[in-house]
C-alpha positions in Angstrom: 0.0 0.0 0.0 1.2 3.4 -0.9 1.7 5.8 2.1 -0.3 9.0 2.0 0.9 12.1 3.8 -1.2 14.9 2.6 -4.9 15.8 2.3 -4.3 17.1 -1.2 -2.9 13.8 -2.4 -5.7 11.8 -0.8 -8.4 14.1 -2.2 -6.9 13.7 -5.6 -7.0 9.9 -5.4 -10.5 9.9 -4.0 -11.6 12.1 -7.0 -9.7 10.2 -9.7 -9.7 6.5 -8.7 -12.8 4.4 -9.5 -12.3 2.4 -6.3 -10.0 3.5 -3.5 -9.5 1.8 -0.2 -7.9 3.9 2.6 -6.4 2.0 5.5 -5.8 4.1 8.7 -3.5 2.8 11.3 -0.1 3.3 13.0 3.0 1.3 14.0 2.1 1.1 17.7 -1.4 -0.3 17.4 -1.3 -4.1 17.8 -4.7 -4.6 16.1 -3.5 -2.4 13.2 -0.3 -4.5 12.8 -2.4 -7.7 12.8 -5.1 -6.4 10.4 -2.9 -4.9 7.7 -1.8 -8.2 6.1 -5.4 -9.5 6.2 -6.5 -6.3 4.4 -3.7 -6.9 1.8 -4.8 -10.5 1.4 -8.4 -9.4 0.6 -7.1 -6.7 -1.8 -5.1 -9.2 -3.8 -8.5 -10.7 -4.9 -9.6 -7.3 -6.3 -6.8 -5.9 -8.4 -8.7 -2.9 -9.7 -9.0 -1.4 -6.2 -6.3 1.2 -5.5 -5.2 0.9 -1.8 -3.4 3.5 0.3 -2.4 3.8 3.9 -2.5 6.7 6.3 -0.4 6.5 9.5 -2.5 8.7 11.8 0.3 9.4 14.2 2.2 11.2 11.4 -0.9 12.5 9.6 -3.5 13.5 12.1 -4.9 16.2 9.9 -6.0 13.6 7.3 -7.6 11.5 10.0 -9.5 14.5 11.3 -10.7 15.5 7.9 -12.2 12.0 7.4 -13.5 11.8 10.9 -11.3 8.8 11.9 -11.3 8.8 15.7 -10.2 5.2 16.3 -7.9 2.8 14.5 -7.6 0.6 12.6 -10.0 2.2 10.1 -11.0 1.4 6.6 -12.8 3.6 4.1 -13.8 2.5 0.6 -14.6 5.2 -2.0 -16.3 4.4 -5.2 -16.3 7.2 -7.8 -15.4 9.6 -5.1 -18.2 8.6 -2.7 -17.6 7.0 0.6 -19.2 3.6 0.4 -17.8 1.6 3.3 -16.6 2.9 6.7 -15.4 0.5 9.4 -13.2 1.1 12.4 -11.7 -0.6 15.5 -13.2 -4.1 15.6 -13.6 -5.0 12.0 -14.9 -8.3 10.7 -12.7 -9.2 7.8 -15.3 -11.6 6.5 -17.9 -8.8 6.5 -15.5 -6.3 4.8 -14.6 -8.8 2.1 -18.3 -9.6 1.4 -19.2 -6.0 1.1 -16.1 -5.2 -1.1 -17.0 -8.2 -3.3 -20.5 -7.1 -3.7 -19.5 -3.5 -4.8 -16.7 -4.8 -6.9 -19.0 -7.3 -8.8 -21.6 -4.5 -9.4 -19.0 -2.1 -10.6 -16.8 -4.3 -12.7 -19.0 -7.2 -13.8 
């Protein structure tokens, strides 16, 4: 996942990518460290989704702008619109099912 460190860059990606997943976390959050490889595993099944990461301890202004108050957090944007928002205790099975449904509608 590409690291994002500015609101302008993230806004540009949200506006220009068909599907964008934004993963919010940090290096000291044990849940974040455990969840990131699981998110990557899911994303490998959906190659058309652009994925980026925001480390909130280094980019608090991005987290504030997107109302991320707890981590880990996942946002999925489709055509610039927030479609999925999950944080803290995230069911990976639920996230994958929801991503799959949107991906199939959008690309199939």
